[in-house]
C-alpha distance (Angstrom), angle and dihedral (degrees) to the residues before:
residue distance angle dihedral
M1 . . .
V2 3.78 . .
A3 3.81 96.0 .
R4 3.79 133.2 7.0
L5 3.79 139.9 -179.0
E6 3.81 111.8 -161.9
G7 3.80 120.8 -171.3
I8 3.79 90.4 -25.5
S9 3.78 122.2 -178.5
K10 3.79 123.1 171.2
Q11 3.77 124.5 -172.5
Y12 3.81 129.4 -173.4
G13 3.79 104.8 -164.9
D14 3.81 105.6 -61.4
V15 3.80 93.0 -13.6
R16 3.80 117.9 93.9
A17 3.81 107.1 -154.2
L18 3.82 96.0 177.3
E19 3.79 130.7 18.8
H20 3.83 123.9 -165.5
V21 3.80 93.5 -32.4
N22 3.80 119.9 -179.5
F23 3.77 125.3 -179.9
A24 3.77 139.1 128.0
V25 3.79 138.1 -156.1
K26 3.80 118.0 -140.8
A27 3.79 125.4 -145.9
G28 3.80 114.4 -86.5
E29 3.81 97.6 13.9
L30 3.77 133.6 110.5
V31 3.79 113.8 -135.2
A32 3.80 119.7 -168.2
L33 3.80 113.9 -151.2
L34 3.81 107.6 -155.6
G35 3.77 133.2 -176.3
P36 3.81 144.2 125.4
N37 3.80 121.3 -81.0
G38 3.78 109.1 -67.6
A39 3.80 93.9 18.8
G40 3.82 92.8 124.6
K41 3.81 102.5 -99.8
S42 3.80 97.5 127.0
T43 3.81 90.7 43.9
A44 3.82 89.4 55.8
I45 3.82 90.2 51.4
K46 3.81 92.0 48.9
L47 3.81 90.8 51.5
L48 3.81 91.4 50.9
L49 3.81 89.7 50.2
G50 3.79 93.1 49.2
L51 3.81 90.8 -117.3
A52 3.82 90.5 122.2
R53 3.78 134.2 25.5
P54 3.80 123.3 -130.5
T55 3.78 121.1 -114.6
A56 3.80 87.0 -140.1
G57 3.78 136.5 -1.6
Q58 3.79 135.0 38.3
V59 3.81 133.0 -74.0
T60 3.80 119.9 -161.4
V61 3.80 132.3 176.8
F62 3.80 117.2 -174.1
G63 3.80 86.1 -8.7
G64 3.81 93.6 -60.4
N65 3.76 143.4 81.0
P66 3.83 111.6 -69.6
V67 3.82 91.0 -134.0
E68 3.82 92.8 62.2
P69 3.85 111.8 107.3
E70 3.81 93.8 -129.4
V71 3.81 89.3 54.9
R72 3.80 94.8 44.4
M73 3.81 90.5 54.8
R74 3.80 88.7 64.3
I75 3.82 95.9 49.6
G76 3.80 132.1 86.3
A77 3.79 122.0 -173.8
M78 3.78 139.4 -170.9
L79 3.79 112.5 -169.9
Q80 3.79 132.2 -172.2
V81 3.79 91.2 -121.8
A82 3.79 113.3 45.2
K83 3.79 124.5 158.9
V84 3.79 107.9 -144.5
P85 3.84 122.9 172.8
E86 3.79 107.3 -104.3
T87 3.80 97.6 -147.8
L88 3.82 100.2 55.1
R89 3.79 116.8 95.3
V90 3.80 120.6 -115.9
A91 3.82 95.2 -108.3
E92 3.81 91.1 45.8
H93 3.79 90.9 53.9
I94 3.78 93.3 51.1
D95 3.80 94.3 43.0
L96 3.81 91.3 50.9
F97 3.80 94.5 46.1
A98 3.80 93.0 45.9
S99 3.79 89.8 55.7
Y100 3.82 89.4 69.6
Y101 3.83 90.5 67.2
P102 3.83 127.1 74.7
Q103 3.83 96.1 -134.2
P104 3.81 110.2 17.8
L105 3.78 126.5 175.6
P106 3.82 116.6 -95.7
L107 3.80 111.1 -90.8
A108 3.81 92.6 -119.3
E109 3.82 91.0 54.4
T110 3.80 93.6 49.9
L111 3.80 91.5 48.6
A112 3.81 90.7 49.9
V113 3.81 95.0 47.3
A114 3.81 91.9 51.3
G115 3.81 94.2 41.2
L116 3.80 93.6 -118.6
E117 3.82 103.8 127.0
D118 3.81 93.5 106.7
I119 3.80 94.8 50.6
K120 3.82 101.2 35.2
D121 3.83 92.4 115.9
R122 3.79 96.4 48.2
A123 3.80 122.6 103.3
F124 3.79 114.4 -107.7
G125 3.81 91.0 -124.7
D126 3.80 91.2 59.5
L127 3.79 94.8 56.6
S128 3.79 128.4 102.7
G129 3.79 120.2 -113.6
G130 3.80 92.6 -99.7
Q131 3.81 92.4 48.2
K132 3.80 90.3 51.1
Q133 3.81 89.3 52.6
R134 3.81 89.6 55.0
V135 3.81 90.7 50.7
L136 3.81 90.2 51.9
F137 3.81 88.9 50.5
A138 3.81 89.1 51.8
L139 3.81 90.9 51.3
A140 3.81 89.6 52.0
L141 3.80 94.1 54.4
C142 3.83 103.9 30.0
G143 3.82 92.1 92.9
D144 3.84 91.1 55.8
P145 3.83 91.3 -122.7
D146 3.79 124.2 -168.7
V147 3.80 93.5 -132.5
L148 3.80 130.2 30.9
F149 3.78 125.9 -160.2
L150 3.80 107.2 -157.9
D151 3.81 115.0 -172.8
E152 3.83 109.6 -166.2
P153 3.84 92.3 -31.7
T154 3.82 98.1 175.3
V155 3.81 99.6 48.9
G156 3.80 108.5 132.1
L157 3.81 95.4 13.7
D158 3.78 122.4 126.7
V159 3.80 119.7 -125.3
E160 3.82 94.7 -93.4
A161 3.81 93.7 48.4
R162 3.81 91.4 45.9
R163 3.80 91.5 52.7
M164 3.81 90.0 47.7
L165 3.79 90.3 53.3
W166 3.82 91.0 48.7
Q167 3.80 89.0 53.8
E168 3.80 92.1 51.7
I169 3.81 91.8 47.7
R170 3.81 89.1 52.7
R171 3.81 89.3 51.7
L172 3.80 90.5 51.9
I173 3.81 90.5 53.4
A174 3.82 90.0 47.3
R175 3.82 87.8 55.6
G176 3.80 89.8 56.1
K177 3.80 98.1 -99.7
T178 3.81 122.2 142.9
V179 3.81 123.6 -130.9
L180 3.80 133.4 -167.3
L181 3.78 108.8 -167.5
T182 3.79 131.9 -172.4
T183 3.78 116.8 -165.6
H184 3.78 143.9 157.5
Y185 3.81 90.2 -151.8
L186 3.79 102.3 93.8
Q187 3.80 91.7 -169.8
E188 3.79 87.6 58.2
A189 3.79 91.8 56.7
D190 3.81 90.9 44.5
E191 3.81 91.9 51.1
L192 3.81 98.7 44.0
A193 3.79 113.4 23.3
D194 3.79 127.3 99.2
R195 3.78 87.0 -170.9
V196 3.80 135.8 14.0
V197 3.81 125.9 -149.1
V198 3.81 115.5 -166.4
I199 3.78 116.4 -157.0
N200 3.80 125.4 -173.1
Q201 3.81 131.7 172.8
G202 3.80 89.8 -3.2
K203 3.81 96.3 -53.5
V204 3.78 135.1 98.6
I205 3.80 104.9 -117.0
V206 3.81 100.3 177.9
E207 3.80 142.1 -10.4
G208 3.79 135.6 -172.0
T209 3.79 142.9 106.0
P210 3.81 116.6 -45.0
A211 3.81 88.2 -105.3
E212 3.82 91.5 52.4
I213 3.80 91.9 48.4
K214 3.80 91.9 49.2
A215 3.80 90.9 47.5
R216 3.82 89.2 60.9
T217 3.80 88.3 67.8
A218 3.76 109.1 50.8
G219 3.75 119.2 -167.4
R220 3.76 146.4 76.3
R221 3.78 137.6 -88.4
I222 3.81 121.9 -127.1
R223 3.79 118.7 -163.5
C224 3.79 117.1 -171.7
V225 3.80 145.7 144.4
S226 3.79 110.4 -113.4
S227 3.78 140.4 160.8
L228 3.81 90.5 -142.4
D229 3.79 119.3 116.8
L230 3.79 115.0 -104.3
A231 3.81 91.8 -126.5
E232 3.81 90.4 53.6
V233 3.79 91.7 51.8
R234 3.79 91.7 48.8
G235 3.79 89.1 53.9
M236 3.80 94.8 55.9
A237 3.80 119.0 111.9
G238 3.82 111.1 -98.1
V239 3.82 95.5 20.8
L240 3.82 111.5 126.5
D241 3.78 96.4 179.9
A242 3.80 140.5 -19.6
R243 3.78 136.0 -166.7
Q244 3.79 139.5 177.0
D245 3.81 114.9 -109.8
R246 3.80 107.9 -175.2
E247 3.82 106.4 -67.8
A248 3.80 94.7 -11.5
L249 3.78 139.0 70.3
E250 3.80 120.2 -128.0
I251 3.79 110.4 -155.8
H252 3.81 125.3 -172.4
V253 3.80 109.7 -152.6
A254 3.77 139.1 175.5
E255 3.82 91.7 -135.0
A256 3.77 123.6 9.6
E257 3.82 103.4 -150.1
P258 3.85 100.1 61.9
V259 3.79 91.5 47.3
L260 3.80 92.4 46.6
R261 3.81 89.8 53.9
Q262 3.81 90.4 52.7
L263 3.80 91.6 47.9
L264 3.81 92.9 50.2
T265 3.81 91.9 46.7
R266 3.79 93.4 51.4
D267 3.81 97.6 37.5
Q268 3.79 116.0 33.2
Q269 3.83 89.7 179.2
L270 3.81 92.0 61.1
S271 3.83 110.1 142.5
G272 3.79 144.4 166.5
V273 3.80 92.7 42.8
E274 3.82 116.4 -178.2
V275 3.81 125.2 172.1
T276 3.81 120.1 -164.5
S277 3.79 138.5 158.6
A278 3.79 116.3 -83.9
G279 3.79 111.2 -95.6
L280 3.78 138.7 -151.5
E281 3.80 91.0 -80.5
E282 3.80 92.2 60.7
A283 3.80 91.1 45.9
F284 3.81 91.7 49.5
L285 3.80 93.3 48.6
A286 3.79 92.0 47.1
L287 3.81 93.7 48.0
T288 3.79 95.6 48.0
R289 3.81 92.6 41.9
D290 3.80 93.4 49.3
D291 3.81 91.0 46.0
K292 3.81 89.3 63.8
K293 3.80 94.4 54.6
P294 3.82 118.2 102.3
G295 3.78 112.3 -96.4
N296 3.80 95.1 21.5
R297 3.82 97.6 91.6
D298 3.80 93.6 81.1
Q299 3.80 90.3 50.2
S300 3.80 90.5 50.0
D301 3.78 91.0 50.1
R302 3.79 90.1 53.7
A303 3.81 90.5 49.1
A304 3.81 90.4 51.3
R305 3.78 90.8 53.0
């Protein structure tokens, strides 16, 4: 195993961020760590980087302590909060950071992978939010590490830049690298991950391939434009959940046909109807919602084990 959390609990004062967490990341796979805000994802990353110590349990990376220099040399990380000097130029940042590693990538290669060639001479403080994200990605991979911990790497990126980053992450995996990714973009996890670990309220509630996670929440998704009130739609028989998405309604249902008949009966001006299979987003919402219900904690604990 490249990285492992065994029986990990982490407490900050009276707040328990993680509770008896167990999961591992195998060599050459991309694991997506998902969960609502405050679920404990960033705490797990910090523990694996040696930036925090567990209250209980054991953290290992490449079989050793993540704070050991020989382990650190094999790790790259992109965190949500990173303090980078504003006045240094992009190329200077990467060149300096790469010098900490024994066999870093050539500067030109790192700039190309992160899409930074055109802004390499600009000061970090003059960059847009998305450009800064790409610089942080470059700093994570410039040392040619064996494992990358990417905490919300595509926040602030436009669609084109996000897709570019996905492509580069896929190339890293193809080269035999290992990636642990946290993200709020469920499509990102669906597109990239070999395995998904869902964490909620400090506990792992389920893990598996994206297909296995989606299979836990059977059903279909109806997207349509309707004049019906959202509360009315949510109250219809067979509707599991519904939300407003700009001008349309997105409705998660057990079976599409009975709900469609109700919609057409109540709203004869219904339009823009699309019916698709339920995706990872619906599965994630259902899992984290159900985990909060009384009596479901024991079931979640069994799933985590």
